[in-house]
C-alpha beads as a LAMMPS data file, in Angstrom:
LAMMPS data file: protein, C-alpha beads

81 atoms
80 bonds

1 atom types
1 bond types

-500.0 500.0 xlo xhi
-500.0 500.0 ylo yhi
-500.0 500.0 zlo zhi

Masses

1 110.0

Atoms # bond

1 1 1 -483.044 -456.844 207.693
2 1 1 -479.614 -455.379 208.295
3 1 1 -478.383 -451.892 209.094
4 1 1 -475.333 -450.554 207.304
5 1 1 -473.621 -447.391 208.525
6 1 1 -471.893 -444.976 206.155
7 1 1 -469.668 -442.396 207.844
8 1 1 -468.607 -439.458 205.659
9 1 1 -465.794 -437.090 206.653
10 1 1 -463.929 -434.331 204.895
11 1 1 -460.534 -435.455 203.650
12 1 1 -457.747 -434.431 206.059
13 1 1 -456.352 -431.830 203.656
14 1 1 -459.724 -430.049 203.322
15 1 1 -460.413 -427.199 205.755
16 1 1 -463.359 -427.797 208.082
17 1 1 -464.801 -424.408 209.134
18 1 1 -467.658 -425.993 211.102
19 1 1 -465.235 -428.182 213.022
20 1 1 -463.017 -425.159 213.705
21 1 1 -465.995 -423.152 215.001
22 1 1 -466.934 -426.005 217.329
23 1 1 -463.335 -426.307 218.564
24 1 1 -463.237 -422.558 219.334
25 1 1 -466.571 -422.721 221.193
26 1 1 -465.683 -425.652 223.453
27 1 1 -463.393 -423.721 225.847
28 1 1 -466.074 -421.039 226.263
29 1 1 -468.450 -423.824 227.310
30 1 1 -466.027 -425.182 229.897
31 1 1 -464.461 -428.008 227.894
32 1 1 -460.683 -428.191 227.764
33 1 1 -458.045 -430.409 226.227
34 1 1 -459.605 -430.605 222.750
35 1 1 -457.032 -429.836 220.062
36 1 1 -459.134 -430.393 216.936
37 1 1 -462.703 -431.144 215.865
38 1 1 -463.741 -432.514 212.468
39 1 1 -467.438 -432.513 211.608
40 1 1 -468.962 -435.217 209.406
41 1 1 -472.136 -437.051 208.437
42 1 1 -473.539 -440.460 209.351
43 1 1 -476.064 -442.365 207.245
44 1 1 -477.951 -445.435 208.478
45 1 1 -479.122 -447.593 205.587
46 1 1 -481.525 -450.437 206.338
47 1 1 -481.522 -453.160 203.713
48 1 1 -483.759 -456.142 203.096
49 1 1 -482.045 -459.423 203.793
50 1 1 -478.543 -460.055 205.082
51 1 1 -475.615 -457.672 204.749
52 1 1 -473.734 -459.922 202.377
53 1 1 -470.981 -458.839 199.960
54 1 1 -473.455 -457.845 197.238
55 1 1 -475.507 -455.683 199.617
56 1 1 -472.382 -453.993 200.984
57 1 1 -471.192 -453.349 197.425
58 1 1 -474.526 -451.654 196.675
59 1 1 -474.193 -449.428 199.744
60 1 1 -470.637 -448.513 198.702
61 1 1 -471.994 -447.532 195.286
62 1 1 -474.665 -445.403 197.017
63 1 1 -471.956 -443.698 199.031
64 1 1 -469.827 -442.971 195.963
65 1 1 -472.678 -441.657 193.835
66 1 1 -474.902 -439.832 196.328
67 1 1 -473.911 -439.822 199.993
68 1 1 -470.327 -438.537 199.694
69 1 1 -468.612 -436.018 197.475
70 1 1 -465.525 -438.135 196.853
71 1 1 -463.545 -435.149 195.595
72 1 1 -463.427 -433.656 199.106
73 1 1 -464.810 -436.426 201.364
74 1 1 -463.819 -439.921 202.441
75 1 1 -466.348 -442.495 203.560
76 1 1 -466.391 -445.792 205.397
77 1 1 -469.030 -448.520 205.346
78 1 1 -469.719 -450.930 208.197
79 1 1 -472.464 -453.277 209.269
80 1 1 -474.041 -452.472 212.615
81 1 1 -474.577 -455.285 215.052

Bonds

1 1 1 2
2 1 2 3
3 1 3 4
4 1 4 5
5 1 5 6
6 1 6 7
7 1 7 8
8 1 8 9
9 1 9 10
10 1 10 11
11 1 11 12
12 1 12 13
13 1 13 14
14 1 14 15
15 1 15 16
16 1 16 17
17 1 17 18
18 1 18 19
19 1 19 20
20 1 20 21
21 1 21 22
22 1 22 23
23 1 23 24
24 1 24 25
25 1 25 26
26 1 26 27
27 1 27 28
28 1 28 29
29 1 29 30
30 1 30 31
31 1 31 32
32 1 32 33
33 1 33 34
34 1 34 35
35 1 35 36
36 1 36 37
37 1 37 38
38 1 38 39
39 1 39 40
40 1 40 41
41 1 41 42
42 1 42 43
43 1 43 44
44 1 44 45
45 1 45 46
46 1 46 47
47 1 47 48
48 1 48 49
49 1 49 50
50 1 50 51
51 1 51 52
52 1 52 53
53 1 53 54
54 1 54 55
55 1 55 56
56 1 56 57
57 1 57 58
58 1 58 59
59 1 59 60
60 1 60 61
61 1 61 62
62 1 62 63
63 1 63 64
64 1 64 65
65 1 65 66
66 1 66 67
67 1 67 68
68 1 68 69
69 1 69 70
70 1 70 71
71 1 71 72
72 1 72 73
73 1 73 74
74 1 74 75
75 1 75 76
76 1 76 77
77 1 77 78
78 1 78 79
79 1 79 80
80 1 80 81
């Protein structure tokens, strides 16, 4: 079995109100020096067998069709471990 990680983030040109709210809250909580926060999603996909090229291609297809809204989000796929 292998674990494949899909990280999904809003594209840089898309406003991120949740990230902005977090960035505004950090100084009130005693954290300083943070200039920007972007909020995203992480998916852990466990697959049967090795994480070969075919398996990674399937996970990329999952990301494009279900996990990410590719109009406003970018995604990256990596094998953990």
